[in-house]
N, C-alpha and C positions, 0 to 999 in steps of 0.2 A: 890501708887504709886501718886501725888505731882496731884491733878486739872486739870492745864497747860497740863503736861507732857502726851503725845502719849501714847498708846500706840505698842509696837516694831513691825515694819510690812517685813515677808519675801516674797519672791517671789519665788514662787514654777510652776514644769516646769508642765502640767495641759492638753497639749498636745503635740504630735507631728503626722509627717507624712515627705514623703521622693516620690521624684520625680527621675525616670535615663530615659532618652531617651530606643526608642526599639531596634536600628541598635546599632549591633556591634560587636563592630574592635576583633579580635584574636590576638594572635603574630603571627601567620602564615600569617595574611590574610598582617598586618604592617612590616613582610621579604620578602614585594613584590615590597616594596614602596623604600626601605632603606637596608644599609647592615648588616641585626642581625639576630637572628632568634630565634624562641621560643625557646630552651636550655640557651641559652646568655639574656636573660630579664626575666627568671625563676629565672633564675642562679641570679643575680647582683640584681634585685629588686621585687623577687617573682611574678610576673605581669602576668594573662593570661591574660586579656583582658579587654578592660574595653569598652565605653559606650562615640557614639557619635555623637551627633545632624544632624538632615540632614536640616530640616525647623525650627525646635523651637528652640527660644532667653532663652535669661537666663529670662526675666520676665517671658514666658509663665513657666517653668522649676520650679521657687519660686513661682510659682501663684498655679500649680498643690499640692508642698506637703505643702503648706500655706493651704489650703484646704482641705487635710487631716489629718490635724490639727487640723482645726477646727472641724471638724466631730467627732476626737477623744474625744476633750472636750467641746461637740455638747452647743458649744460657738458662737452667729449668728456676721458676720463681724461691728454689728453695734457696738458691746462692746468691740474694741480693743479701746487703745486710740496710743498706736503709732506701727511703724512698723520699722524695723533694718532691710536693704538686707548688709548682710558679703558680698560683692564680687569685685573681681579684673575686671574680664570682664563683662562692666554695658551695662546695654543694652544701652545706649546715652552717651557721657561725660555729657549732660545733658538735662531733669531731670533723677531727680534721679529714679534708678531700682525700688526699694522701693516707690516714690507717683504711677509707672505707676499700681504696682499687688495694692496699697490699691483702686484704681481707677477699677479696675476687681472684685476687691473682693466685692467691697463696701460697705469697713470699711470707709462711708463717716465722722464721730469724730474722727479717724487718727491722728493725726502728722504725715511722712515717711522721711528717711533718706537712704543713702548710708555709706557703712561702707566700706573703706580699708583698711585693714593690710596683705596681701597677704593671705596665705591659713592662717595664726594667726589669718582672721579677727573674722570666728564665737566665738572662746573663747573673743572675744574683745568685738563684736557686745552686748553677753549676759551679759557682766561686764553692760556694760552697759545700756540692759535693768534691767536686779537686777539690778541697782544703783539705777534708776529712780524709780523703782515700792518699792525700803523700804525709801525712799526722800517724799515721798506720793506723783511725781510730778502724775504716773501714776497705774492705778488697773488694766492694760491684755497689754501685750503688747506679739508682735507676734518678734519672730526671726528669719531670712532666711540667710542658705548662700547659694547661688547661683554663681552659673559657668559655663560657654562654653568654657574650655581654648581650645579646638579645634582650635580655632576661632583667636588666635595668636600662632601657631603653628607656627616653617618650621620643613613644614613634609620631610622635608631629613637633618636636622638635627638629627641622630643618638641618643642624648648626651640627648634629651630630648624629640621628639615626642612618645617614649617610654613610657612616665612617664605618659601624663596627661589622663585625663579624662571628662565627661561635669554629670552633676549631681546637684542634691539641698537638703535641708532637713532643718524643720521646728520646733519647739519650741516653745509653747502657755505658757506667764508664767504669774499667778495672782498674786496678791496681800490676804496674810493671816496674822493675827495678830498667827499663829502657824507656832513654831517651825521647821525648813526646809526646804527644797529646796536649794537653790545655799546660802552657807556657805561662801565661800571664791573665788577670783578671785588671779590672780597675771598675772599682765602684765608687760612685758619686751621690750629693744627696744640697737641695736646699730648700730645706720646709718656706720657705719663705713663701716658697709659692705655691705653697700647697694647695691653699686656694680656686688656682687658675686649671684644675680639674681634676676635680673630685666627684665622689656623692654624697651628700650632705645631711643625708639621714640612716640613719636604719645603727649606729651607735652609742657608745653612754652621754656624746655632745647631744644625743639628736634621738633618741628614745621611738623606737617604735608608736605614730597618734593616728591616731584619724586627720588631723592638722597636717602635718606630714602625708600621707599619702596623698589626700589629696593635693597639694599641695605642687607634688613628681617627686620629691626629696629624694627619693630611693634614687630615683632616676640620674646619669652619669651631665654634671655639669662642668663645661669644660673655656673660657676662652679664646679659641680662635687662637685671633693673634697673638697672642703671648707669646704663647703653648709652641707656634712657627716657629716664631723669634727663636729662645729654647732650644729649639729641638736642632736647628741648623747649624747653631755654633757647638753645643754637647757632642751631637755626632761626630763632625770631624773632630773634638777636642780630644777624646775618651778614642776614640781610632787610633788616633798620632798616641798616646800616653802609652794604650796596648801593643803596639808595635814596638816602641823604647823601650819600656815595661821587658819584652821577649828578647832584645836583641836585634830586632827586625829590622833594617830599613824598607819603606815604602817601597821599594821595587818590589822587594821578593814577598809581595802582598800577593797570591792569587786569583784570593777572590774574597769582595767585602762582601758577609747577609747582614742589614741595617735592617731592623724594624720595620720592618713594614704597616705604617701608616699613611702614607701619602706620596705620591709618585712626587711632587712637587721636592720636598722636604731630600729625598733619596738619589734627585738630584743632582738636587746644590750638593749635597755630599760629597756624589763624584765625581761633578766639575770643579772644586774648592782640591778637593785629593788628585788631585787630576790623577783619574782613574778612566781606564776608557771602557765600555759597555759593560762590553769581556769579564769584565773583574770586577764586576758588581750585578749580586741576582737583585731580581722582583716578579713575585709574581699576585701585589696588591693591585692588579686589577682581577684578580680571582677569589680573593678572600676577603678587601678588604683591611682594619687593621684586628686581628683579632689578638689585642693585646698581649698575654703573658706565652700565645703560643704560637705566635708571630716570626718569631727565629727561629725554631725546632722546626715549624713546617715547611717554612722556605731552604732549612739547610737540607733539608729530606729532600726537596721537591731537587733543588742543585746536584740532588748525587743521580737521585733517578735519570738528571739531563745528561749526568756523566762531563759536569764540569766540577769536580773533585774527584779528586783519587789523589793515592799515597803519595808522597812529599810535600802534596799543595801547605801552602797555609795561607792563616783564615785568618779573621774578624768578625766577630763578632757584638756588635752593636745597637744598644738601645734606649728609648727614653722614655718616659714615661710620668704620669700623678708620684709622687711625692710633695716637688717635682724629683724624679728620679734618673740616673744615667746607669752604665755598663755596658764595659767591654770586653772582650775574652780575644787571645792569639791560642792559634791552633796549627797546632804542626800534624797533617792528617797523616794515619798510620794504617787504616785498616784497606781492605781490600775492597773496596766497591760495588767490585759484580754480586747482581743478584744470588742469593741464596737458592738453589732448587730447591724448595718443601716437598715430598715425595708423597703420597698415597696414606702409607703409615706413618709418615712424618708429622701430618694434621694429625689425625687419626689418632694422633698421642698428647697433640695436644690439646683437643675436643674432650679429649678425656683427663687429662689434666684439670683444666678449668672447670670439667662440671662435679668433679670430685672435690676441689674445692670446694663450689656451692654448695656441694650436700654437706662437706666439715662443717659449714660456717652454719645451714642451718639447725645440722644437728647438735653442736653447739647451745645456739640457742635457745633450739629444744629443752636441752638438760637444764641448762639452767635455769630455764622455770618449775621445770623438773623437781629440779634440786630445793631451790625456793619454796615452790608449796611442798614437796615432804619436809623437809624444813620448820619449817609454818608449824605445821602436822602437830610436828616429834615436841617443839617448844613448848605448846597451848599444853600436849597429855603429861610432859612433866612439868609444868606448871602444875594441874592440877593434882598429882600424885603429892606435888612437895605443899601440894596443900591441903591437902586430907592430913599426909602423914605430921603435918605443925600441932 
């Protein structure tokens, strides 16, 4: 290697975590709200139940998933260089939900931003995080997918309210000179289909108004038939493209982690790719479509089910509004045995996050005191200058 040539860098997954709200909404309970039934929903989507927030927010879900990922990796928050949150249901228009989580984690050395690519968002965010690491810009990146889609649903619209749920998942990436980790990513978009799956109001085109609220334009609208046609095509194509970019034959794919939107779409992709059930992971029946949280949630549950092991080759693939799609091939390198968290370690983590919350509160108080004192001093100096003049 030439003296001025840097060694190649790889982005490895070293930590993972998930969080879903405890409140469960079953199909039977949903049937009391809209004209539907458990049998009708299961037949068309494969969904039995979903999780719905009560008091939790998107940032809270993402924070809990991130904390679990850090515990798995045994990494302190101040080691994080970058936090990316993929979400379509952010805490605010701004500041970024990622900044809220950065503050609550106490990740004082991290930059933070949100990424919006609907249900494809997590793969997009993973691609950005891996690229930052490979380029040498950062060493440790926290990638989170977090959604509270229940907040933007029309609960009288049977076409959409049966599909979505809330949750969060997180992966921690770290630089290494050892091959493996994120091998390839494929990102795509067809904006001509943007109207097939969208939230029409709330942006600059249709700002919030009495009319937009009365017409439910701040809720999800979907052309289910066209989205289904689009999804069945791109799920297969994007999976193949990620494998080709990674120089992996389909026969070396150990597990497909698809976006959990609809069991029929997943089954179609598996049949077309000629993958047996043991090579495709599904949990859509328990969570529904959690948008950008879907893929990391599924990956974490696959790890917990012992379906991911060091040396395995995975593909994560998703699609969503935009229309957008994304896939990535991964060579798994981290041990998946659950690390024992000692009582001392758990207490240390609780203290760290409480201290982060205290520091955040202190900074807010000091900022207000500083502003108030500065204002008083400015007024005094102004009067003195007036008298001297």
